[in-house]
Wavefront OBJ file of the C-alpha trace (Angstrom):
o trace
v 69.586 -41.898 71.083
v 69.401 -39.201 68.435
v 72.722 -37.859 67.079
v 74.061 -34.594 66.528
v 77.279 -32.869 65.353
v 78.645 -30.412 67.615
v 81.833 -28.493 68.893
v 82.839 -29.179 72.513
v 84.732 -25.734 72.929
v 85.911 -23.043 70.496
v 88.609 -24.020 68.229
v 89.379 -25.663 65.037
v 88.112 -29.032 63.499
v 89.571 -30.774 66.193
v 86.573 -29.780 68.526
v 84.162 -31.113 66.569
v 82.368 -34.378 67.316
v 79.193 -36.446 66.440
v 77.476 -37.151 69.755
v 74.251 -38.550 71.002
v 71.719 -36.345 72.704
v 68.169 -36.251 73.932
v 65.490 -34.972 71.934
v 64.824 -31.397 72.898
v 61.374 -30.533 74.287
v 59.579 -27.610 72.382
v 58.883 -24.515 74.652
v 56.324 -21.815 74.034
v 56.222 -20.667 70.407
v 58.696 -23.500 69.133
v 58.378 -26.479 66.935
v 59.961 -29.903 67.521
v 61.264 -30.839 63.881
v 62.759 -34.311 62.814
v 65.385 -32.893 60.539
v 65.502 -34.145 56.997
v 68.151 -31.727 55.736
v 70.493 -29.007 57.039
v 72.369 -26.084 55.069
v 76.128 -25.607 55.593
v 77.041 -21.996 55.855
v 80.472 -19.975 56.632
v 78.834 -18.845 60.075
v 78.802 -22.438 61.359
v 82.585 -22.794 61.531
v 83.041 -19.237 62.391
v 81.059 -19.767 65.596
v 83.032 -22.752 66.282
v 86.219 -20.550 66.322
v 84.557 -18.296 68.862
v 82.647 -15.690 66.934
v 79.264 -14.476 68.307
v 76.445 -12.948 66.571
v 75.882 -9.182 67.721
v 73.360 -9.187 70.453
v 73.414 -12.831 71.110
v 74.696 -14.845 74.074
v 77.397 -17.691 73.868
v 75.752 -21.245 73.878
v 76.742 -23.735 76.267
v 78.914 -26.344 75.191
v 78.485 -28.859 73.331
v 77.077 -26.626 70.690
v 75.118 -28.122 67.545
v 76.294 -26.799 64.323
v 73.639 -25.496 61.976
v 71.778 -22.342 61.161
v 69.208 -23.469 58.779
v 67.171 -26.790 58.414
v 64.192 -28.447 56.899
v 62.043 -31.358 58.285
v 58.880 -32.497 59.591
v 57.076 -31.482 62.872
v 57.209 -34.016 65.586
v 55.740 -31.697 68.368
v 54.027 -28.497 69.002
v 55.009 -26.214 71.785
v 52.452 -23.848 73.764
v 51.088 -20.894 72.000
v 51.916 -21.913 68.229
v 49.211 -21.549 65.805
v 49.127 -22.736 62.057
v 51.354 -25.907 62.696
v 50.392 -29.375 63.390
v 52.345 -32.654 63.655
v 53.433 -33.800 60.325
v 53.572 -30.670 58.682
v 56.713 -30.099 56.395
v 58.741 -26.849 57.407
v 61.850 -25.036 57.123
v 63.469 -22.324 58.827
v 66.511 -21.096 61.387
v 66.716 -23.676 64.283
v 67.201 -22.717 67.970
v 69.104 -25.645 68.677
v 71.298 -26.407 65.695
v 70.324 -27.989 62.409
v 73.142 -30.768 62.154
v 70.958 -33.096 64.194
v 68.283 -35.495 64.029
v 65.955 -33.484 65.899
v 65.921 -29.581 66.408
v 63.458 -26.804 67.489
v 62.290 -24.043 65.287
v 60.787 -20.847 66.245
v 57.255 -21.091 64.774
v 57.062 -17.350 64.215
v 59.532 -17.421 61.819
v 59.160 -20.875 60.176
v 57.561 -21.580 56.732
v 55.648 -24.446 55.413
v 57.787 -26.442 52.475
v 55.794 -26.467 49.474
v 55.338 -29.983 48.189
v 57.036 -29.382 45.034
v 60.096 -28.182 46.904
v 62.587 -31.087 48.299
v 63.950 -30.995 51.798
v 67.508 -30.319 50.527
v 66.537 -27.337 48.397
v 64.360 -25.905 51.285
v 67.170 -26.418 53.905
v 69.411 -23.710 51.822
v 66.856 -21.092 51.955
v 66.611 -19.555 55.415
v 70.242 -18.154 55.589
v 71.942 -18.075 52.013
v 68.967 -17.442 49.865
v 67.082 -15.225 52.136
v 70.250 -12.957 52.944
v 70.554 -12.538 49.041
v 66.706 -11.911 48.604
v 67.115 -9.222 51.659
v 69.955 -7.648 50.100
v 68.843 -7.198 46.615
v 65.687 -5.709 48.129
v 67.468 -3.242 50.450
v 69.316 -2.009 47.379
v 66.138 -1.459 45.394
v 67.956 -0.956 42.141
v 66.023 -0.210 38.972
v 66.084 -2.664 35.919
v 69.199 -1.907 33.779
v 71.249 -0.776 36.634
v 74.779 -2.474 37.266
v 75.438 -4.544 40.422
v 78.945 -5.613 41.454
v 78.482 -8.975 43.723
v 81.790 -9.962 45.419
v 82.099 -13.527 46.302
v 79.571 -14.431 43.493
v 80.078 -18.147 43.438
v 79.216 -18.962 47.169
v 75.883 -19.717 48.464
v 74.612 -16.351 49.071
v 76.360 -14.953 45.802
v 74.805 -17.697 43.580
v 71.383 -16.650 44.906
v 71.836 -12.872 44.616
v 73.216 -13.182 41.146
v 70.012 -14.887 40.039
v 67.748 -12.920 42.031
v 69.325 -9.433 40.516
v 68.926 -10.937 36.999
v 65.519 -11.916 37.690
v 65.014 -8.099 38.367
v 66.552 -7.126 35.398
v 69.851 -5.939 36.711
v 72.954 -6.259 35.128
v 75.151 -8.425 37.450
v 79.170 -8.378 37.324
v 80.267 -11.229 39.947
v 83.777 -11.635 41.236
v 85.124 -15.061 41.949
v 88.242 -17.421 41.205
v 89.343 -18.367 37.759
v 88.059 -21.623 38.511
v 84.279 -20.312 38.846
v 84.187 -18.377 35.742
v 81.945 -20.832 33.712
v 79.804 -21.254 36.764
v 79.198 -17.362 37.176
v 78.579 -16.988 33.568
v 76.126 -19.596 33.509
v 74.018 -17.669 36.127
v 73.927 -14.670 33.847
v 76.795 -12.518 34.984
v 80.019 -11.143 33.927
v 82.762 -12.784 35.705
v 85.748 -10.900 36.974
v 88.596 -12.809 38.684
v 89.233 -11.926 42.297
v 92.418 -11.136 43.621
v 95.159 -8.464 43.085
v 94.110 -5.752 40.339
v 90.573 -6.817 41.112
v 89.409 -2.791 40.842
v 91.111 -2.266 37.391
v 89.298 -5.523 36.111
v 86.063 -4.215 37.299
v 86.535 -0.966 35.573
v 87.233 -2.722 32.414
v 84.143 -4.823 32.599
v 82.039 -1.974 33.443
v 83.302 1.188 31.585
v 80.049 3.080 32.237
v 80.838 2.536 36.227
v 78.496 0.488 38.738
v 75.566 1.628 40.399
v 75.993 -0.592 43.633
v 77.996 -3.302 45.524
v 76.675 -6.265 47.142
v 79.773 -7.570 49.131
v 79.976 -11.026 50.520
v 83.782 -11.274 51.214
v 84.748 -7.997 53.014
v 88.319 -7.458 53.838
v 90.689 -6.332 50.940
v 88.321 -7.253 48.236
v 85.796 -4.650 49.945
v 88.371 -2.192 50.396
v 89.491 -2.441 46.655
v 85.936 -2.018 45.216
v 84.478 0.592 47.409
v 85.997 3.459 45.657
v 84.428 2.414 42.336
v 81.136 3.866 43.702
v 80.260 7.297 43.441
v 77.794 7.086 46.215
v 79.139 4.894 49.273
v 75.480 4.539 50.539
v 74.911 1.995 47.656
v 77.400 -0.282 49.277
v 76.071 -3.238 51.160
v 77.835 -6.117 52.793
v 77.337 -9.497 54.442
v 80.874 -10.294 54.445
v 82.670 -7.268 55.993
v 79.720 -5.445 57.928
v 81.807 -3.172 60.048
v 84.089 -2.384 57.202
v 81.120 -1.500 54.979
v 79.745 0.857 57.563
v 83.368 2.372 57.851
v 83.272 2.918 54.235
v 79.993 4.839 54.267
v 77.895 1.929 53.396
v 75.791 -0.350 55.530
v 75.436 -4.116 56.584
v 72.575 -6.409 54.892
v 69.503 -5.788 56.909
v 67.784 -9.051 57.432
v 64.036 -9.299 57.602
v 63.800 -12.783 59.140
v 60.247 -13.448 58.377
v 58.117 -16.309 57.290
v 56.861 -14.311 54.547
v 60.460 -14.005 53.016
v 60.900 -17.738 53.285
v 57.537 -18.190 51.479
v 58.521 -15.722 48.770
v 62.011 -17.537 48.296
v 60.509 -20.979 48.307
v 57.942 -19.889 45.597
v 60.654 -18.477 43.348
v 62.259 -21.820 43.564
v 59.170 -23.632 42.797
v 58.304 -21.369 39.697
v 61.767 -21.877 38.248
v 62.775 -18.319 38.929
v 65.721 -19.282 41.301
v 67.833 -22.514 41.412
v 69.419 -23.411 44.843
v 72.618 -24.941 43.171
v 73.460 -27.593 46.039
v 76.548 -28.909 44.611
v 77.325 -31.305 47.375
v 75.406 -33.456 50.020
v 76.977 -35.518 52.953
v 75.454 -37.654 55.717
v 75.332 -36.507 59.222
v 78.112 -38.756 60.046
v 80.078 -36.955 57.285
v 79.254 -33.448 58.586
v 82.869 -32.638 59.120
v 83.819 -33.091 55.440
v 80.842 -30.857 54.790
v 82.177 -28.228 56.838
v 85.596 -28.536 55.462
v 84.223 -27.877 51.893
v 82.649 -24.720 53.102
v 85.654 -23.586 55.403
v 87.979 -23.984 52.494
v 86.323 -20.993 50.792
v 86.254 -22.840 47.463
v 82.614 -24.559 47.603
v 80.640 -23.634 44.705
v 76.993 -23.093 45.352
v 75.561 -24.924 48.500
v 76.594 -27.613 50.673
v 73.799 -29.654 52.493
v 73.703 -32.509 55.069
v 70.843 -34.440 54.259
v 68.483 -37.564 55.134
v 69.396 -36.793 58.685
v 66.370 -38.145 60.636
l 1 2 3 4 5 6 7 8 9 10 11 12 13 14 15 16 17 18 19 20 21 22 23 24 25 26 27 28 29 30 31 32 33 34 35 36 37 38 39 40 41 42 43 44 45 46 47 48 49 50 51 52 53 54 55 56 57 58 59 60 61 62 63 64 65 66 67 68 69 70 71 72 73 74 75 76 77 78 79 80 81 82 83 84 85 86 87 88 89 90 91 92 93 94 95 96 97 98 99 100 101 102 103 104 105 106 107 108 109 110 111 112 113 114 115 116 117 118 119 120 121 122 123 124 125 126 127 128 129 130 131 132 133 134 135 136 137 138 139 140 141 142 143 144 145 146 147 148 149 150 151 152 153 154 155 156 157 158 159 160 161 162 163 164 165 166 167 168 169 170 171 172 173 174 175 176 177 178 179 180 181 182 183 184 185 186 187 188 189 190 191 192 193 194 195 196 197 198 199 200 201 202 203 204 205 206 207 208 209 210 211 212 213 214 215 216 217 218 219 220 221 222 223 224 225 226 227 228 229 230 231 232 233 234 235 236 237 238 239 240 241 242 243 244 245 246 247 248 249 250 251 252 253 254 255 256 257 258 259 260 261 262 263 264 265 266 267 268 269 270 271 272 273 274 275 276 277 278 279 280 281 282 283 284 285 286 287 288 289 290 291 292 293 294 295 296 297 298 299 300 301 302 303 304 305 306
């Protein structure tokens, strides 16, 4: 039987398990996909601890990990147009991506370009698409200065590149260990931690025009006062706090058109995915630990699943 990596109840790593499960059957508007690669994101382990997305219902246990995946269509449900068995696709799975087979909603699934690997495609639906939506939401003019907190993670790495591609000057906060990496992306590195606001002021003596926050908490509280207009603050890391401070949450488009656009940016060389670690499904726990530690650089992927 096909395998999947799940959590059997809410808790820590001790509730994770590799299990066998039936191949899911695609319902109306769904695609059955043989998974070739699945991206690993912080939301994966947060859901394991009991976090629920706003407006969503708790899933029954065991719950398969994984919010983004790429693979090959194996079956097409009723009322699906534009997809056929054998198509290479990527998107946000309905039944979890850390599995040999999953279901994708056809309406928000994109065809994978032949020039794009499954591994690279698997990191686009959550991390890269969030970065794309956020940079577009800010709508900064070329020459503006954008502060990105948590610039060395999956979303941050993409956000830096997308902003630089738009002609925006970027300051990225990250640990000292990520300094060279942040600078290689074309951003000015500012070390995170105590005294952050003063270091940002020193790096941007003329001020900053916007903040794209990916950390939340004390980091967000420290940098928010640097803005003259709090409306130019958006967050994917501390959404309620960002609203409290006068900013907004990143508004996700969640469309196939956005996935097509970010895939094209990778194919044309305007964007690199920076996948820095890959794991087989049998080692999905190690992949999660790499992300849960908060020290991962770029993106972690579980690949060659099916």
